[in-house]
C-alpha positions in Angstrom: -16.7 -5.6 3.0 -16.2 -7.1 6.5 -14.6 -10.6 6.9 -16.1 -13.1 9.2 -15.9 -12.8 13.0 -13.4 -15.3 14.1 -11.5 -16.4 17.2 -8.5 -18.2 16.0 -9.4 -20.8 13.6 -13.1 -20.7 14.7 -15.9 -18.9 13.0 -18.1 -17.2 15.2 -20.5 -15.5 12.8 -23.3 -17.6 13.7 -23.3 -16.7 17.3 -25.5 -13.5 17.0 -28.4 -14.8 14.7 -28.4 -18.0 16.8 -28.9 -16.0 20.0 -31.5 -14.0 18.5 -33.3 -17.0 17.5 -33.2 -18.5 20.9 -34.2 -15.1 22.6 -37.4 -14.9 20.1 -38.5 -18.6 20.8 -38.1 -18.3 24.4 -39.9 -14.8 24.5 -42.7 -16.0 22.4 -43.2 -19.2 24.3 -43.5 -17.3 27.7 -45.4 -14.2 26.4 -49.0 -13.7 26.7 -51.4 -14.2 23.8 -51.9 -10.5 23.4 -48.3 -9.8 22.9 -46.4 -12.1 20.6 -42.8 -11.7 19.3 -42.8 -14.7 17.0 -42.9 -12.6 13.9 -39.7 -11.0 14.8 -38.1 -14.4 13.7 -37.9 -12.9 10.3 -35.0 -10.9 11.4 -32.9 -14.1 12.1 -32.1 -15.1 8.4 -31.6 -11.5 7.6 -28.9 -11.1 10.2 -27.2 -14.3 9.2 -27.2 -13.2 5.6 -24.9 -10.3 6.7 -22.7 -12.1 9.1 -22.8 -16.1 7.7 -22.1 -17.8 4.5 -24.8 -19.2 2.2 -25.1 -22.6 4.0 -25.5 -21.2 7.5 -27.9 -18.6 6.3 -29.9 -21.4 4.7 -29.9 -23.2 8.0 -31.1 -20.3 10.0 -33.9 -19.5 7.3 -35.1 -23.0 7.8 -35.0 -23.1 11.4 -36.8 -19.8 11.6 -39.6 -21.1 9.4 -40.0 -24.4 11.3 -39.9 -22.3 14.8 -42.5 -20.2 13.6 -44.7 -23.0 12.5 -44.3 -24.9 15.8 -44.6 -21.8 18.0 -47.8 -20.6 16.2 -49.4 -24.0 16.2 -48.9 -24.5 19.8 -50.6 -21.3 20.9 -54.2 -20.8 21.5 -56.3 -20.6 18.2 -57.2 -17.0 19.2 -53.7 -15.8 19.2 -52.3 -17.4 16.1 -50.7 -15.2 13.6 -51.9 -17.2 10.7 -50.6 -18.5 7.2 -49.8 -14.8 5.9 -47.2 -14.3 8.5 -45.7 -17.7 8.0 -45.3 -16.9 4.3 -43.7 -13.6 5.2 -41.0 -15.6 7.2 -40.5 -18.1 4.4 -40.2 -15.2 1.9 -37.8 -13.4 4.3 -35.7 -16.4 4.6 -35.5 -16.9 0.8 -34.5 -13.4 0.2 -31.8 -13.7 3.0 -30.3 -16.8 1.3 -30.1 -14.8 -1.8 -28.4 -11.9 -0.2 -25.8 -14.1 1.3 -25.1 -15.6 -2.2 -24.7 -12.2 -3.7 -22.6 -11.0 -0.7 -20.6 -14.0 -1.3 -19.9 -13.1 -4.9 -19.1 -9.7 -4.1 -16.6 -10.8 -1.4 -15.0 -13.1 -4.1 -14.7 -10.1 -6.5 -13.4 -7.9 -3.8 -10.5 -10.5 -3.1 -9.8 -10.8 -6.8 -9.5 -6.9 -7.0 -7.3 -6.8 -3.9 -5.0 -9.7 -5.5 -4.7 -7.7 -8.6 -3.7 -4.5 -6.6 -1.2 -6.5 -4.8 0.2 -7.9 -8.1 0.5 -4.2 -9.3 2.1 -3.0 -6.2 4.8 -5.7 -6.6 5.3 -5.0 -10.1 5.9 -1.3 -9.5 7.3 -1.2 -6.2 9.3 -4.3 -5.7 10.1 -5.6 -2.2 13.7 -4.3 -1.4 16.2 -6.5 0.6 17.2 -4.7 3.9 21.1 -5.0 2.6 21.1 -3.8 -1.0 24.6 -3.4 -2.5 26.5 -1.5 0.1 23.5 0.0 1.7 21.2 -0.7 4.7 17.8 0.6 4.0 14.1 0.6 5.0 11.1 2.0 3.3 7.4 2.8 3.8 4.6 3.4 1.4 1.4 4.8 2.5 -1.3 5.1 -0.3 -4.2 7.5 0.0 -6.3 5.2 -1.8 -6.2 2.2 0.5 -7.9 -0.3 -1.8 -5.5 0.6 -4.8 -2.5 0.3 -2.3 -0.2 2.1 -4.9 -0.2 5.3 -6.6 2.1 7.7 -8.3 5.0 7.7 -5.8 7.9 5.3 -6.4 11.3 4.3 -5.2 14.0 1.9 -5.9 17.5 1.0 -5.1 19.9 -0.4 -7.9 23.4 -1.8 -7.1 26.0 -1.2 -9.9 29.5 -1.4 -10.9 29.7 2.3 -10.2 28.2 2.2 -7.0 24.5 1.8 -5.5 22.0 4.1 -7.1 18.7 5.4 -5.2 15.7 6.8 -6.9 12.5 8.4 -5.2 10.0 10.5 -7.0 6.4 11.5 -7.6 4.5 11.3 -10.6 2.0 14.3 -11.4 -1.5 13.3 -10.9 -3.2 10.0 -9.8 -4.8 6.8 -11.0 -3.6 4.0 -13.4 -1.8 6.2 -15.9 0.2 7.6 -13.1 1.2 4.2 -12.1 2.0 3.5 -15.6 4.4 6.3 -15.9 6.1 5.4 -12.5 6.5 1.9 -13.8 8.1 3.3 -16.9 10.6 5.2 -15.0 11.4 2.4 -12.5 12.0 0.1 -15.5 14.5 2.5 -16.8 16.2 3.3 -13.6 16.7 -0.4 -12.8 18.5 -1.0 -16.5 20.2 2.3 -16.8 21.2 2.5 -13.1 23.4 -0.6 -13.4 25.1 0.1 -16.8 25.5 3.9 -16.9 27.1 6.8 -15.1 24.9 8.9 -12.9 24.6 11.8 -15.4 23.5 9.4 -18.2 21.1 7.7 -15.9 19.5 11.1 -15.4 19.2 11.8 -19.1 17.7 8.4 -19.6 15.1 9.2 -17.0 14.2 12.6 -18.5 14.1 11.0 -21.9 11.9 8.1 -20.7 9.4 10.5 -19.3 9.2 12.5 -22.5 8.8 9.4 -24.5 6.2 7.9 -22.2 4.1 11.2 -22.6 4.5 11.0 -26.5 3.2 7.4 -26.3 0.3 8.4 -24.1 -0.6 11.3 -26.6 -0.7 8.7 -29.5 -3.0 6.7 -27.5 -5.4 9.8 -27.4 -4.5 10.7 -23.8 -3.8 14.5 -24.1 -2.7 14.9 -20.5 1.0 15.2 -20.3 2.8 14.1 -17.0 5.9 15.1 -15.2 7.6 13.6 -12.3 9.6 15.2 -9.6 12.5 12.9 -8.2 15.7 12.6 -6.5 18.6 10.5 -7.9 21.4 9.5 -5.7 24.7 8.0 -6.4 26.7 6.3 -3.8 30.3 5.8 -4.6 31.7 2.3 -5.1 33.6 2.3 -1.8 35.1 4.3 1.1 34.4 8.0 0.0 32.7 10.6 2.1 30.4 12.1 -0.4 27.3 11.2 -2.6 26.2 12.6 -6.0 22.7 14.1 -6.1 20.4 14.9 -8.9 17.2 16.9 -7.7 14.5 16.9 -10.4 12.3 19.6 -8.7 11.8 17.4 -5.8 11.7 18.3 -1.9 15.0 18.2 -0.5 16.3 15.1 1.1 17.5 15.2 4.6 20.9 13.9 6.1 20.4 12.6 9.7 23.5 12.0 11.7 25.3 12.7 15.0 25.6 16.3 13.8 21.8 16.7 13.6 19.6 17.2 10.7 20.4 18.9 7.6 18.8 19.4 3.9 20.5 18.5 0.8 20.2 21.2 -1.9 16.9 21.8 -3.2 16.2 20.9 -6.8 16.9 23.8 -9.0 16.2 22.1 -12.5 13.0 21.0 -14.1 11.1 17.9 -13.3 11.5 14.7 -15.3 9.9 15.4 -18.7 10.3 19.1 -18.8 14.1 19.5 -19.6 13.4 20.6 -23.2 10.9 23.1 -22.2 13.2 24.6 -19.3 16.3 24.4 -21.4 18.3 21.6 -19.6 18.1 19.1 -16.8 19.3 19.5 -13.3 23.0 19.2 -12.8 24.9 16.6 -10.7 25.8 17.8 -7.3 28.4 16.3 -4.9 27.6 16.7 -1.3 29.3 15.4 2.0 28.1 12.1 3.3 29.7 10.2 6.2 29.4 6.5 7.1 27.6 7.5 10.4 24.8 9.4 8.4 21.4 8.3 7.1 19.9 9.6 4.1 16.1 10.1 4.5 14.0 10.7 1.2 10.4 11.3 1.0 7.8 12.5 -1.4 5.3 15.4 -0.9 2.9 13.2 1.1 5.3 14.1 4.0 6.1 17.9 3.2 2.5 18.7 2.4 1.0 16.8 5.3 -1.5 19.0 7.1 -3.5 18.9 10.4 -7.0 19.9 10.9 -6.3 23.6 11.0 -4.1 23.6 7.8 -0.6 23.5 9.4 2.2 21.5 7.6 4.1 18.8 9.2 7.4 20.5 11.0 9.4 17.2 10.0 12.8 18.8 10.9 11.6 19.7 14.2 10.2 16.5 15.1 13.5 14.7 13.8 15.5 16.9 16.0 13.5 16.3 19.1 13.7 12.6 18.3 17.5 12.7 18.0 17.8 14.4 21.4 15.5 11.8 23.1 16.6 8.6 21.2 19.5 9.2 19.1 19.0 6.2 16.9 19.7 7.1 13.3 19.2 3.5 11.8 17.0 3.5 8.6 14.2 1.4 10.2 14.0 3.9 13.3 13.9 6.8 11.1 11.1 5.5 8.8 9.1 4.6 11.7 9.4 8.2 13.2 8.5 9.8 9.9 5.6 7.4 9.2 4.2 8.0 12.7 4.6 11.8 12.5 2.6 11.9 9.2 -0.2 9.5 10.5 -0.4 11.5 14.0 -0.4 15.0 12.2 -3.0 14.1 9.5 -5.0 11.9 12.1 -4.7 9.2 9.5 -6.5 11.1 6.8 -3.9 11.1 4.0 -4.6 13.7 1.3 -1.8 12.2 -1.0 0.4 9.2 -1.4 3.5 9.1 0.8 6.7 7.3 0.1 9.5 7.2 2.5 13.0 5.7 2.2 15.9 5.8 4.5 19.4 4.4 3.5 22.7 4.4 5.2 26.1 2.8 4.4 26.5 -0.7 5.6 29.2 -1.3 8.3 32.4 -2.9 6.4 30.8 -2.2 2.9 28.7 -4.7 1.2 28.5 -6.5 -2.0 29.0 -4.4 -5.2 28.5 -6.2 -8.7 31.5 -6.8 -10.9 32.5 -3.9 -13.0 31.1 -5.2 -16.2 29.0 -3.0 -18.2 28.6 -5.2 -21.3 25.1 -6.7 -21.8 24.4 -9.7 -19.4 24.8 -13.1 -21.2 21.8 -15.1 -22.3 20.4 -17.1 -19.4 20.8 -21.1 -19.7 17.9 -23.1 -20.9 16.4 -24.8 -17.8 13.8 -26.5 -19.8 10.1 -26.1 -19.8 10.0 -26.3 -16.0 12.2 -23.4 -15.4 15.1 -23.1 -12.8 14.5 -24.4 -9.3 13.6 -21.6 -7.0 12.7 -21.2 -3.4 10.7 -18.5 -1.6 8.5 -16.1 -3.3 7.7 -12.3 -3.4 6.9 -10.9 0.1 3.4 -9.4 0.1 3.9 -6.9 2.9 2.6 -3.6 2.1 5.3 -1.8 4.0 8.8 -2.8 4.3 11.0 -1.9 7.2 14.8 -2.7 7.9 16.9 -2.1 10.7 
């Protein structure tokens, strides 16, 4: 539903029906008796109902009825339209007011749904600080369902005493159940990613996906889901490698001064299918320097097609960009990928798209202390809770440096 036409703080929605009312009044006043346009005045409250609020629509409905009565009574008796047309104008005005009221209710309902979708998005895809742990990062999320603003793609970054962990993945399927599964995996990652070694984090994620499927089946949902994902472990400090666990997900890219190279493809099963496949994906250690940027994305990027069905040649696009610009900052790379996807698909996304770029912060960053015992109970701040400042950032797409 369209929002009111505004110029700054001024609401200009009334201009079109007002101009139409003036044009009809002037036209009928100067017309010959054989060609009268006064009955067209019934259009004025109808247009006002589509553009204005209830009060302004009522004003235009009243003005139209009064104008009709004045114009018709001022004309020669032979050319008067009569009481029947006047009642038509009055009835049109009443229906326009009713339509404006219904439109206002529908708009309020839409705002409520958008607020609920935003709350869901923030619960699943929390805003990430540009500087998280010892990483600089940037992200973007493009939802194929624009109204929902969130789907089955997910990502998060979790600092820990073992180093910073990064997770990006894609739940099979769509809809609320996919969002529920993504939330379950992210909750497990945020907790296990802090306390556990990387191989145990991978086990916890796989186990959580299987338990979620069991829970869903007990609710009468026979459809079992799985998730492809990439789990990255950055060492605590000063190393030139990263650990990678790929659960059947498209390979992440490393972008740096040496060009673009792909990390190993996922040889193991997706999350939730390890028992069927006989084991989960192994932990692989790959080179990664401080000048490199790690670029992760979901199949909304790898499977983006143009009108003729051709896939997006992402590696070629990135190589051309590096030759022309050479900027490997996370924010710049996310913008390149996002723009490439939108240009290649002409803005018609067939699937949700998550993009995440991370690089090591210059000079390192904050790493939580090496304590892996449960956190102590929070202090009792009383009924009003602790004093806080700020609030959640509602931006749909986060970008960093």
